[in-house]
Phi, psi and omega in degrees: 000326176295322178296322181297314183294321179295315185295323178294316181290325169304306181304312180297319180293332176282324172297319182291315181302317181282352177087010188283329187243032173293139174300141181286147175260166184285327177301320183292317174294324175297313181294321173296321181300314183296319180299311182298318177296319174301328174284352184071024179265070190294319180302311184289323181294326176298319177303316180285329178288330180286326172294328170300318188274349159302310187285322180215093176301350178251028180272111181306313185292326177296317181289318184291317180283337170294322180297322184280328173301318180289320178306305184291349170263006179068027178263066196293322181291321171290328179297307175312318170299318181287322177302321181299310182303319184289322175307311182301328184275324184208082182292347183257033170247138179284332195300313184281336170301311181291316179301322181290315180300320180291318181295320180288323179302313187280357169265003187083009182264069190290326180293320175291317177305311187307310182305320178296319177295319177301315180299313176301321183287324175296335176279314185216099185280008187247025174248111187299324178302328178286322172300317177302321179295313181293323179297319181294324176290317188289324180296322172293334172282350184086011183264069185298321182294315180289326174298323177297320178298322185285325174298326179291319175295327170309303181306314180308322182275001173091021180266131172272122176266000000 
């Protein structure tokens, strides 16, 4: 019995030394998740993002892309929760603000959506798609003159409406 335990310990030591049993990093899970996300395999991507969050619950990228994966599955409430966590971790990024804004917009929560697009614009006013999102929220609220100004700004920034 002692010989078997010794052999197993030696085997594990060899594998560890060779790098075969190294613990996975959150970054490696996020990278795998992004490949699946780009292939529109959102369920599989979510699994990888969740594994990344098990390793590092403060991983901004895992929360953000988990939000977008849920968004594309039309799971807007869950997406919003993920975007909120990403915003908590990195409020100076437009991505989670836009994702949250889109999710709220598609739920008919136009005023809340507008707040998110405004937050994204405060971070970076040079992204046409964000101005377009703001314009769509304003139009849904019946604020057509302001909406048109946003659509014009989006075009100026190269976003095709």
